[in-house]
C-alpha positions in Angstrom: 128.3 121.7 112.0 124.7 120.8 112.0 123.6 119.4 108.6 120.2 121.2 109.0 122.1 124.5 109.0 124.4 123.7 106.1 123.7 125.8 103.0 122.9 123.7 99.9 121.9 120.0 100.1 122.4 116.9 98.0 120.6 116.5 94.6 118.8 113.3 93.8 118.7 113.8 90.1 121.7 114.1 87.8 121.5 117.4 85.8 121.1 117.1 82.0 124.4 117.4 80.1 126.6 116.2 82.9 129.0 113.4 81.8 132.1 113.5 83.9 131.9 111.6 87.3 133.6 114.5 89.1 131.1 117.0 87.7 128.2 114.8 88.7 129.4 114.0 92.2 130.4 117.6 93.0 127.0 118.8 91.9 125.0 116.1 93.6 126.9 116.4 96.8 126.3 120.1 97.1 129.9 121.2 96.6 129.3 123.4 93.5 126.5 125.0 91.6 126.6 126.4 88.0 126.0 130.2 87.5 126.6 130.2 83.7 128.4 128.4 81.0 131.8 127.5 82.4 131.1 129.5 85.6 130.7 127.8 89.0 130.0 128.8 92.6 131.8 127.0 95.4 129.3 126.2 98.2 130.4 125.7 101.8 131.5 122.1 101.3 133.3 123.0 98.1 135.0 125.9 99.9 136.2 123.6 102.7 137.7 121.3 100.2 139.3 124.1 98.2 140.8 125.6 101.4 142.4 122.3 102.3 143.9 121.9 98.9 145.2 125.4 99.0 146.8 124.9 102.4 148.6 121.8 101.1 149.9 123.7 98.1 150.9 126.7 100.3 152.8 124.5 102.8 154.8 122.7 100.1 155.7 125.9 98.1 156.7 127.7 101.3 158.9 124.8 102.2 161.1 125.4 99.1 161.4 129.1 99.8 158.3 130.5 98.2 156.8 133.8 99.4 153.1 134.4 99.0 151.8 137.5 97.1 148.6 138.5 95.3 148.7 140.1 91.9 145.6 142.0 90.4 143.2 140.1 88.2 143.0 143.2 86.0 146.2 144.0 84.1 147.2 146.9 81.8 147.0 145.6 78.2 150.2 147.5 77.5 152.1 144.9 79.5 150.9 142.1 77.3 151.7 144.1 74.2 155.2 144.7 75.4 155.7 141.0 76.1 154.3 140.1 72.7 151.6 137.9 74.0 148.6 140.1 73.3 148.6 138.9 69.7 149.4 135.3 70.7 146.5 134.7 73.1 143.9 135.8 70.5 140.3 135.1 71.5 140.9 133.5 74.9 141.7 136.7 76.8 139.0 139.2 77.8 140.0 142.7 76.8 138.2 145.9 77.7 138.7 149.6 78.4 137.9 151.5 81.6 136.1 154.9 81.8 139.4 156.7 81.1 139.8 154.6 77.9 142.8 152.8 79.3 143.1 149.3 77.7 142.9 146.5 80.3 142.8 142.7 80.3 141.4 140.0 82.6 144.6 138.1 83.1 144.6 134.4 82.1 148.1 134.1 83.6 150.4 136.5 85.4 154.0 136.4 84.0 153.9 140.0 83.0 152.5 141.2 86.3 155.1 139.1 88.2 157.9 140.8 86.3 156.5 144.2 87.1 156.1 143.5 90.8 159.6 142.1 91.0 161.0 145.2 89.3 159.7 147.2 92.3 161.3 144.9 94.9 164.9 144.0 93.7 167.9 146.1 93.3 170.8 143.8 92.5 171.9 140.3 91.8 172.1 139.7 95.5 168.3 139.7 95.7 168.2 136.6 93.5 167.0 133.9 93.5 163.5 134.8 94.3 160.4 132.6 94.3 156.9 134.2 94.6 153.6 132.4 94.4 149.9 133.3 94.7 146.3 131.9 94.7 144.4 134.1 92.2 141.5 134.0 89.9 142.1 133.5 86.2 139.7 134.2 83.4 139.8 132.6 79.9 137.2 132.8 77.3 137.1 129.0 76.6 135.6 128.0 73.3 134.2 124.8 74.8 133.9 124.9 78.7 133.0 121.4 79.8 133.1 118.8 82.6 132.4 121.2 85.4 135.6 122.3 87.1 137.8 120.5 84.6 137.5 123.3 82.0 135.9 126.4 83.3 136.1 130.1 82.2 136.9 131.4 85.6 139.0 129.5 88.1 141.5 129.9 90.9 145.1 128.9 90.2 148.2 128.5 92.3 150.8 130.1 90.1 154.4 130.6 91.0 157.2 132.6 89.4 160.9 132.2 90.2 163.7 134.6 89.2 167.3 133.5 88.9 170.7 135.0 88.1 171.5 132.4 85.5 170.0 129.6 83.5 172.1 127.2 85.6 170.4 128.5 88.7 167.0 128.0 87.1 168.0 124.5 86.2 169.0 123.8 89.8 165.7 125.1 91.2 163.5 123.4 88.7 163.8 119.9 90.3 162.8 121.4 93.6 159.4 122.6 92.3 159.1 119.3 90.4 159.5 117.3 93.6 157.2 119.7 95.5 154.5 119.2 92.9 154.8 115.4 93.3 154.4 115.7 97.0 151.3 118.0 96.6 149.6 115.5 94.3 150.5 112.6 96.5 149.0 114.3 99.6 145.8 115.0 97.5 145.4 111.4 96.6 146.0 112.0 92.9 148.3 109.5 91.0 150.1 111.7 88.5 152.4 111.0 85.6 154.9 113.7 84.7 155.2 114.1 80.9 157.2 116.3 78.6 154.9 119.0 77.1 154.9 122.0 74.7 155.3 125.5 75.9 152.4 127.1 73.9 151.8 130.8 74.3 153.8 130.7 77.6 157.0 130.3 75.6 160.3 129.1 77.1 162.6 126.2 76.4 161.1 123.3 78.4 157.9 122.3 80.2 156.4 119.4 81.9 152.8 118.5 82.7 151.5 116.5 85.6 148.8 114.2 84.3 146.0 112.0 85.7 144.5 109.3 83.5 140.8 110.2 83.1 138.1 109.7 80.5 137.1 113.4 81.0 140.7 114.6 80.2 141.2 116.8 77.2 144.8 115.8 76.6 146.4 112.7 75.1 149.8 111.4 76.0 152.0 109.0 74.1 153.4 106.2 76.3 156.0 103.5 75.8 155.2 100.7 78.3 158.6 99.2 77.9 161.1 102.1 78.6 158.6 104.5 80.2 158.9 107.3 77.6 155.9 109.6 78.2 155.1 112.9 76.3 152.1 114.9 75.3 151.2 113.9 71.8 151.8 117.5 70.6 155.6 117.1 71.3 156.0 113.3 71.3 158.5 111.7 68.9 158.3 108.2 67.4 159.2 106.0 64.4 156.6 106.1 61.7 155.9 103.4 59.1 157.7 104.2 55.8 156.1 103.8 52.3 158.7 103.5 49.6 158.6 103.4 45.8 159.9 104.9 42.6 158.7 108.3 41.5 156.0 108.3 38.8 155.0 111.1 36.5 153.0 113.9 38.1 149.4 114.1 36.7 146.6 116.6 37.2 143.2 114.9 37.9 139.7 116.0 38.5 138.4 115.5 42.1 135.1 117.4 42.4 134.0 117.8 46.0 136.9 115.9 47.4 137.6 118.4 50.2 138.5 115.9 53.0 141.0 113.1 53.3 138.3 110.5 53.3 136.5 111.9 50.2 139.9 112.3 48.4 140.8 108.7 49.2 137.6 107.5 47.7 137.9 109.7 44.7 141.5 108.6 43.9 141.2 105.0 45.1 144.3 105.5 47.1 144.9 104.8 50.9 145.1 107.9 53.2 148.8 107.5 53.7 149.3 108.3 50.0 147.7 111.7 50.4 149.2 115.0 51.6 147.3 117.1 54.1 148.1 120.9 54.0 147.0 123.1 56.8 147.3 126.9 57.1 147.9 128.6 60.4 148.1 132.2 61.5 151.3 133.2 63.4 152.2 136.5 65.1 153.8 137.5 61.8 151.5 136.1 59.1 150.4 132.8 57.6 152.3 129.5 57.4 151.5 126.2 55.7 152.2 122.9 57.3 152.0 119.7 55.3 151.8 116.2 56.7 150.8 112.8 55.4 147.1 112.2 55.2 147.2 109.6 58.0 148.6 112.2 60.5 147.7 115.6 61.9 149.9 118.7 62.2 151.4 119.3 65.7 151.2 123.0 66.2 153.7 122.7 69.1 156.3 121.1 66.8 155.5 123.5 64.0 155.8 126.5 66.3 159.2 125.2 67.7 160.5 124.7 64.1 159.4 128.2 63.0 160.7 129.9 66.2 157.4 131.7 66.5 154.1 130.9 68.1 151.0 129.5 66.2 148.1 131.7 67.2 145.3 129.7 65.6 144.1 127.8 62.5 143.6 130.2 59.6 139.9 131.0 59.1 138.1 131.5 55.8 138.8 135.2 55.8 142.6 134.6 56.1 142.5 132.1 53.2 140.4 134.4 51.0 142.8 137.3 51.6 145.7 135.0 50.7 144.0 133.6 47.6 143.9 130.1 49.0 141.2 127.6 48.4 140.1 125.3 51.3 140.1 121.6 50.5 142.6 122.0 47.7 145.5 123.6 49.6 149.0 122.9 48.3 152.6 124.2 48.4 152.7 123.7 44.6 152.9 127.1 43.0 152.2 128.8 46.4 152.9 132.5 46.9 156.5 132.6 48.2 155.4 135.1 50.9 153.7 132.2 52.7 156.4 129.9 54.3 155.9 126.2 54.0 157.0 123.5 56.4 156.7 119.9 55.3 156.9 116.9 57.6 159.9 114.5 57.1 157.4 111.8 56.0 156.3 114.0 53.1 159.9 114.5 52.1 160.6 110.7 52.3 157.4 109.4 50.7 157.1 109.2 46.9 154.0 109.7 44.7 151.8 111.6 47.1 148.5 113.3 46.2 148.5 117.1 46.6 145.9 119.7 46.2 146.2 121.8 43.0 145.2 125.2 44.6 142.3 124.9 42.1 138.8 123.9 42.9 138.0 120.3 41.9 141.6 119.3 41.1 144.5 117.4 42.7 147.9 116.3 41.5 148.9 112.6 41.6 152.5 111.4 42.1 153.9 114.5 43.6 157.5 114.1 44.9 159.3 116.5 47.2 162.6 117.7 45.6 161.4 117.1 42.1 158.0 118.8 41.9 158.5 121.3 44.6 161.2 122.2 47.1 160.5 125.6 48.5 159.8 124.3 51.9 161.5 123.7 55.2 161.6 120.1 56.3 161.1 118.8 59.9 159.1 116.6 62.3 155.7 118.4 62.6 153.3 115.5 62.8 151.5 114.2 65.8 152.8 110.8 66.9 150.0 108.1 67.1 149.4 104.9 68.9 151.1 102.1 66.9 154.1 104.1 66.0 157.4 102.8 67.4 159.4 104.3 70.3 162.5 106.1 69.2 164.3 104.9 72.3 163.5 101.1 72.4 161.5 100.3 69.3 158.4 99.2 71.2 154.9 100.0 70.0 153.6 103.2 71.5 150.2 103.7 73.1 147.8 106.6 73.8 146.3 107.5 77.1 143.6 110.1 77.7 144.6 112.3 80.6 143.7 115.4 82.6 146.4 118.0 83.2 146.5 119.1 86.8 149.7 121.1 86.9 152.6 122.3 84.7 156.0 123.9 85.1 157.9 125.9 82.5 161.5 127.1 82.1 160.8 130.5 80.6 164.4 131.7 80.4 164.9 135.5 80.0 162.1 136.0 77.5 159.8 138.1 79.7 162.5 139.9 81.6 164.1 141.1 78.3 160.8 142.0 76.7 159.8 144.0 79.7 163.3 145.3 80.4 163.8 143.9 83.9 167.5 143.8 84.7 169.9 144.1 87.6 173.6 144.6 87.9 176.0 141.8 88.7 179.2 142.2 90.7 181.0 143.6 87.7 178.2 146.2 87.2 177.0 144.5 84.0 173.3 144.3 83.3 171.8 140.8 83.6 168.2 139.8 82.8 166.9 137.3 85.3 165.9 133.8 84.1 162.4 132.9 85.0 160.4 129.8 85.8 156.6 129.6 85.9 154.6 127.0 87.8 150.9 126.4 87.9 148.2 124.2 89.5 144.5 124.8 88.8 142.7 124.4 92.2 139.3 123.6 90.8 140.7 121.2 88.2 142.8 119.5 91.0 139.6 119.1 93.0 137.9 117.5 90.0 140.9 115.2 89.5 140.8 114.2 93.2 137.2 113.1 92.7 137.9 111.3 89.4 140.6 109.3 91.2 138.7 108.8 94.4 135.1 107.6 94.1 133.0 104.5 93.9 129.4 103.8 92.8 128.0 105.4 95.9 129.9 108.6 95.9 133.1 110.4 96.7 136.0 109.0 98.7 137.8 112.1 100.0 141.4 111.6 101.2 141.8 112.5 104.9 143.7 115.8 104.2 141.1 117.0 101.7 137.7 116.1 103.1 135.4 119.0 104.1 134.8 117.2 107.4 136.6 114.5 109.2 133.5 112.7 110.6 129.8 112.3 109.5 127.7 111.7 112.6 124.3 109.9 112.5 121.9 109.3 115.4 119.3 106.6 115.0 116.6 106.9 117.5 114.8 109.6 119.5 115.6 109.0 123.1 116.9 111.8 125.3 120.0 109.7 126.3 120.8 108.9 122.6 120.6 112.6 121.7 122.8 113.5 124.6 125.5 111.1 123.6 125.4 112.3 120.0 125.8 115.9 121.3 128.7 114.8 123.4 130.4 113.1 120.4 129.7 116.3 118.3 131.4 118.5 120.9 134.3 116.1 121.2 135.1 116.4 117.5 134.3 120.2 117.3 134.5 121.8 113.9 135.7 118.6 112.2 132.3 116.9 112.4 129.1 117.1 110.3 126.2 116.1 112.5 123.2 115.0 110.4 120.4 116.2 112.6 117.8 116.4 109.8 114.4 114.8 110.0 115.1 112.6 107.0 114.7 108.9 106.6 117.7 106.8 107.8 118.2 105.4 104.3 118.4 109.0 102.9 121.0 109.9 105.5 123.1 106.9 104.8 123.0 107.7 101.0 124.0 111.2 101.7 126.9 110.1 103.9 128.2 107.9 101.1 127.7 110.6 98.5 129.6 113.2 100.5 132.5 110.9 101.0 133.6 112.1 104.5 136.2 109.6 105.6 134.6 108.3 108.8 130.9 107.8 109.8 129.9 107.5 113.4 126.5 106.0 114.2 124.9 106.4 117.6 121.9 104.1 118.1 119.9 102.4 120.9 121.7 99.2 120.0 125.1 100.6 120.4 124.6 102.8 123.5 123.2 99.9 125.5 126.9 98.7 125.4 128.2 102.2 125.9 129.6 102.1 122.3 129.3 103.8 119.0 129.7 102.3 115.5 132.5 103.7 113.3 132.7 103.0 109.6 135.7 103.8 107.4 134.2 105.1 104.1 137.0 104.1 101.8 137.3 100.4 103.0 133.9 99.8 104.4 135.4 98.5 107.6 133.1 98.8 110.7 134.2 99.0 114.3 132.3 99.0 117.5 134.2 101.0 120.1 133.5 102.6 123.5 132.1 106.0 123.3 135.0 107.6 125.1 137.4 105.9 122.7 135.8 107.2 119.4 138.2 110.1 118.9 141.3 108.0 119.7 140.1 105.2 117.4 139.7 107.6 114.5 143.2 109.0 115.2 144.5 105.4 115.0 142.6 104.7 111.7 144.0 107.9 110.1 147.5 107.0 111.1 147.3 103.4 110.0 147.5 101.9 113.5 144.3 99.9 113.1 
């Protein structure tokens, strides 16, 4: 490929508002361009990278029995209503109607569609197990798209769906996908850490995330450096510091304007761990109140698991007004019994806490669970924090900011029962297949590759991912030099990018470093006098002078670690 013919060139200036290194480098290198908020076009270099990533994923999933399909981006909304997820996804899913007034959605994920396509293709238990996968566009109305491909509103995902006769069969297949994902990320040059995670609106009994440590990540994991325990902070467990004492008399006090934990701590002169924090959430069946100690936050994943129903979102002002609740002074004390309350174990175990009075400008001091109120379910619903102790070995826990690049879910028979997909077993009894769901965001994985593989000069693409294998430069204008450069270009065929532009040599070298193509070949008057070319390995900076007719073989040797 001649660089002079390549669509889109490198940028010299960093666009305003770009903070993540992957976002900056992909923009500057001419791999992507923004079209709107959270919307990106892949340019030829970006498409080349995406196609290489997709081919790696495709080969690994096919190796464990996967068959490739493609499901429509547009799905009937009725499917989502039947599965129960229409109300759960809330504002993230695009909904619309066609000219016939049929309700449709732009699918953010395809579990329902996968069930429907399987319905048309299986007849009995003998057709199971079945593993289907696709590469398809997803659309999510993200509240805060950011960091380029890390969190976009439209993206391509590799999503897979497996169907099994029993939960045992699903359990046996799950590790195969787990291992395939580890191989995918290894081939992409991304060092991942698997971690236990919540199921969210996907539902199911178990899920794992594959995480890359990154400052642009929007997730936090809790890690024990001694025993290796790793979990998303929404589901992590740990030992928390206890604060004991004898119950004192409950007292109503004025606290004007004390609507946050910090302001309430100042107003009462008490540390934050002596305060109770009440949060109200909307579920698929109404409101629920979760109460944690003031020095913690509610984990919606834990709260959802305890309730056995998904949390849709934090209650808004309209929800609170309709329920007669006052923000800033929320409390389970005297609360309408129609709103269920879940209190964290630390609330139940800590005496003399400060609670809201459900009355503007007032709080109660010295509230004790079991004495002053007890109409609540008790469980672990707090987010674990750095500094808490590991349940397994007692070591202090740490937090790491991470980027999720893949996830796998054990869905069980939730979707097949909801959508009435069943087959007959050998005894002619109806069985509902057990499902697994598996996803890798292609754009996000590309961003993660760049986050994990760059230096101050630019990207360091792994060999299997790079848009081209070789970047060719010719320094000089002699006819013989140009002829040799053309010969090298022909020898490498479609795997080489030949910089034939009339730019300065320094600009060409800068662009070569920025694009991150693994090998650079320089043809110059100095090298061709010795019938040689200069080869530089981008990642290590090693430079080799080799005979012209050995250039291809030498790069083969470098790629295979023989040099």
